[in-house]
N, C-alpha and C positions, 0 to 999 in steps of 0.2 A: 504494500500500500504506500501511497505517496505521503507519508507522515514524517519522514526523516528530517530532523532538525526543526520541526515546527513546534511552536509553543501552544500548549493546550491548558486552559483553566478548567478544572473539574470541581464543581461545587459538591459539598457533602462527600468528600473523597476519603473520609477517615475509616469507612467500613462498607460492607455490603456491596451494592451495585456500583457505588462511586469508587470504591477501592478497586474493584474488578476492571472498571473502565480505565482508571488511571494506569493500572498495570498493563492492560492490553495496548493502550496508546504508547506507553513507554517502550514496550517490547517491539513496537513498530517504528521506534526511533524518535518519538516526540519527547519534548521537555515538558514536564508537568508542573503546573501551579496547583498544589494540593490545598484545597480550601476545607476548613472545618469551622464549626461554631464553638462547641464546648469541649470536646474531647481531644485535647492536644496530644496525649499519649497515643491515642489511636491513629491520629494523623501522622505522628512520627513513625509509627509502625508501618503505615502505608509507604512512607518515604523509604524505609529500610527494605521494603520488598521490591522496590523498583530497580531495574537494571541501571547501569551507569548512565548519567545524563545530568543536565543542569536543572534538576528538580528542586523546588522550594515549597515551603509550607506557609500558608497565609490564614489568618483568623478574621472572621467577620460574622456578625449577625445580619443575615440577609433581609430580615424584617425591618431593619433600620436603614433608611435611604442614605443617610450620611455615611454609614459604615460601608455600604456598597460602593459609594463614590470613592472612599478611601481605599477599599480593597482593589478596585480597578486601577487606581493611580499607582498603588504599590506594585501590582503585578507588572504593569507597563514599565515602571521605573526600574525594577529589579531584573526583569526578564527580557526587556527590550522590545518585544513584539508579542502579538497575540493573534494567532490564525485560527484557533479552534476554541469554542466554548461548549462545555457540556453542563447544562443546568440540571443537576441531579438532586440537590439538597431539597428536602421537604419534610413536613411533619404530617403525621396521621393520628389524630386524637379521637378517642372514643366520645361519641356525642349522640346517643339514642334520644330522639326528640321528646319522648314521653317519659323519660327517666332522669333527665338532668334538669336543674333549675334554670331560671332565665339568665342568671348571671353567667353560669358556666356555658350555656348555649351561646351567648354573645361573645364571651371570651374566646371560645374555640373558633367561632367564625372569624373573628378579627385576626387571631394568630395564624389561622390556616391561609387566609387570603393574603396577609402580609408576607408570609414565608413562601408559600407555594405559587403565588401569582405575581404579586408586586415585586418581590425579590428578583425572580428571573427577568421580569420586565426591565428592572433597573440595571441588571447586569447586561442585558442586551442593548439597552440605551447607550451605555458607555462603550461596550465592545464594538457596536456597529459604527460608531464615530471613528474609532481607531481603524477598523477594518476597511472602511470606505476610503481612507487616505493611504492604505497600504495594500492595495491589490485584492481586497476582499477576504473571505474566510467562510468557515462552516460553523453553524450553531446547531446543537442537538439538545432538545429539551426532553426530559424524562417525564412522561405522563403516567397513566395507569389504565388498566382494564376497567377500573371503577368509574372512570369518566363516562363510560358507555353503559356498563352493566348496573351501576348503582351500588352504593354501600349504605344500607339503611341505618347502620349504627355509627356511621361517620359521614354524614351528608356534606359537611363543609369540605372534607377532603375530596370527595367525588366532584363537587361543584368547582373547587379550585383547579382540579386537573382538567375538567371540561373547558373551563375558561382559558387555561394554558394552551389547550389545543387550538381554540379559536384565535387567541392572540398570536400563536406561532404561525398560523396560516395567513393572518393579516400581515405580519411582519415579513413573511416569505415574499409576499407581493411587493411590499414597500422596499425591501432591501435588494431584490433581484437585480435592478438596474445598476447596482453598485458592486456586483459580483459577490454578494453575501447570500449564503444559502442556509435555509432554516428547515429543520426536520424535527419530527416528534417520534419517539419510541415509547410505546405503551405496553409495559410488561403486565403479565398476570401475576399470580402468586409466585414469589421467588424465594428460594432457600437461602436465608441470610441469618445473621446472629439475632436480629430482631424477631424473625419469624420462627426461630427454633423451638420456642416453648409451645407455640400454637401447633406446630407440626408434630410435636411429641405428645400432644394431648389427645383425648378422644376425638376431637374435631379433625385431627390430622389426616386420617384416611379419607374422610369425606372431601376434604380440600383436594387431596391428590386425585381423587376420582372425578373431579370436575373436568379434567383433561382426559381425552381418550388414550393419552400416553400413560396414564396412571401415575403421574408424578407432577411435581411442581418444577418451575424453571430453575436454572442455575445462573448465578450472577455472570459467569463467563459467557453464557449464551446471549445475554443482553449486551454485554460488552462487545461481542463480536459484531453485532449489528451496528452499534454506535461507532465503532472504529471504521467500518466500511463507509458509513455516511460521512464521517469526518474526513475521510481520505480525499474527497474531491472527485472521486470516480463515479459519483451518482448525482451530479449537480442538477440534472434535468428533473430529478425527483423532488426538488425543493417544494416545500409545502405538504409533503407526504406525512401521514401518520402510519407508522409501522407497528402492527400488533405482534407481540411476542408473548403469547399466552397458551401455547400448546393446544390450540383449538378449543380452549375451555369457554371461549365466548366469541362467536362469529357474527360480525355485523355486515349489513349490506352496504 
């Protein structure tokens, strides 16, 4: 893939899908800006797993617009260029509407939209300005099967991901004349540290059987799709949403 020596920012790269994406891009020769919010040790562990390269770790709360601006300035200052952005960082908070109080209901909505939608929007705002002045680039946003299938116990999460899909397609059209390409990858259930307890519970088998493959996804499978889109080899697919859910949910 055409990733050698390119600089890629991967948000939420301290674990799970984000770590797998950072590793895959680095294996293809990219230099990784590893973003994290709270878990510095996990981000350092990601750094330690990457092959040799000019990789660095950056902290920011993506729900804070000023923090995003500072993050993007730091990445550009310390890494010089930015050709790839993978917006992976997100929160998924429990919010069953008939079982939480009004305060929790509103708090979860605000945090979910700020982190999962406005945060990536602000990252793209700054990235696109840089890319437009430096021959373009690729942006891959990580969405979710839940944007289409629904998540009744986490409606704010599903809504934020559906909005991310729509925003990505709008920006794909806005950025295309500037050689900036925007894609969405929408995973289903993926085997990560965060999902391990659920998959080990009595619910685990039912979740695995949602796919005719009889299993959930692996972070590396999502990362492979992200790396292909980030490579620049599929630029005419800009605006596309790629489902990676093991045929557990098929949409028209």
